[in-house]
N, C-alpha and C positions, 0 to 999 in steps of 0.2 A: 503493501500498502504505499503509494507517494505521499510525503510531508505535507503539511497543512500549514500554513504562515498566513495566520490574520492580523491586518494593520489596520489602526486608525489613527486617524491626525485630528487634533484637538484645537484649537485655536486658544491659546487660553488668554493669550492680551488681549483679544477681543471680547472673549465673554467669559471674562476671570468672575467678576463679581456677581454675575445671573448665576453663573454656575454654583459658586460659591454658595449662593444663597439656597437653590435647591440641595445642595449640597446636606447643608446645616435642617434645614427645613425637614426633610427626606431621614435625616438621621443616619447620612448613608458613612458618616467616619465612626471609625471607632475609638473608645476613652484614649490611646496612644496619640491619636490624629489629632481630637478635638483638643487634647492638650497642650499640642506641640502648635496647632493653628494660634490659642488662646495665647501664645508665648511669642508670637511675632509682633513687633513692634510697628511695623509699615503697612498699612491698612490693607496695601496693593501685593505685597507680599502673601499677607496672611489667605487672602482672598484668592491668589494663584496657587499655593498648597492646598485648600479647602478642594479648590476648583479640580487639582491633577485626582486627588484623591476619592472625589466625590465621582470624576468621570471615570476614574477605574473601575469603580463599585459598580458603576453602570453596564458598563462594559462584561465584564464578570458574569453579573448578573443576566445580561444580553446572554451569554454565554452555556447558562445553564445552571451557575453556581448559585446556591440561595442567597438571599439577601442578606446580607449581615453576617456572611461566611467570614472567618477570622482569617487574617493576613500574617504571615509571618514574616519578620525582618531581619536578614541577617544583617551580619558586621555592615556590610555596604550599604543599609539603611534602604536597599529598593524591594518592597515587598510583594510578594508573591503567595498562590494559594495553594493550597494543599490541594493536592491528586492534577492540579493543572501540566500541564507538558511540559 
């Protein structure tokens, strides 16, 4: 079976505040991400972070991962889901 690669491009510069609002309203960020979001001093940086994590949650959900599935964070800080390729 050939390998499959899916690619999503989300323009956070143009949509960060709207995506962040959606991520926070829908409770798409886990406790660690909400804490990190609250620690940003610059509102644009906070919005970009929340938007990126919220977008990741929505993409994973669209691929069949349950909403709110826990993400692991290795020392690199890049989140991944158990069971994901």
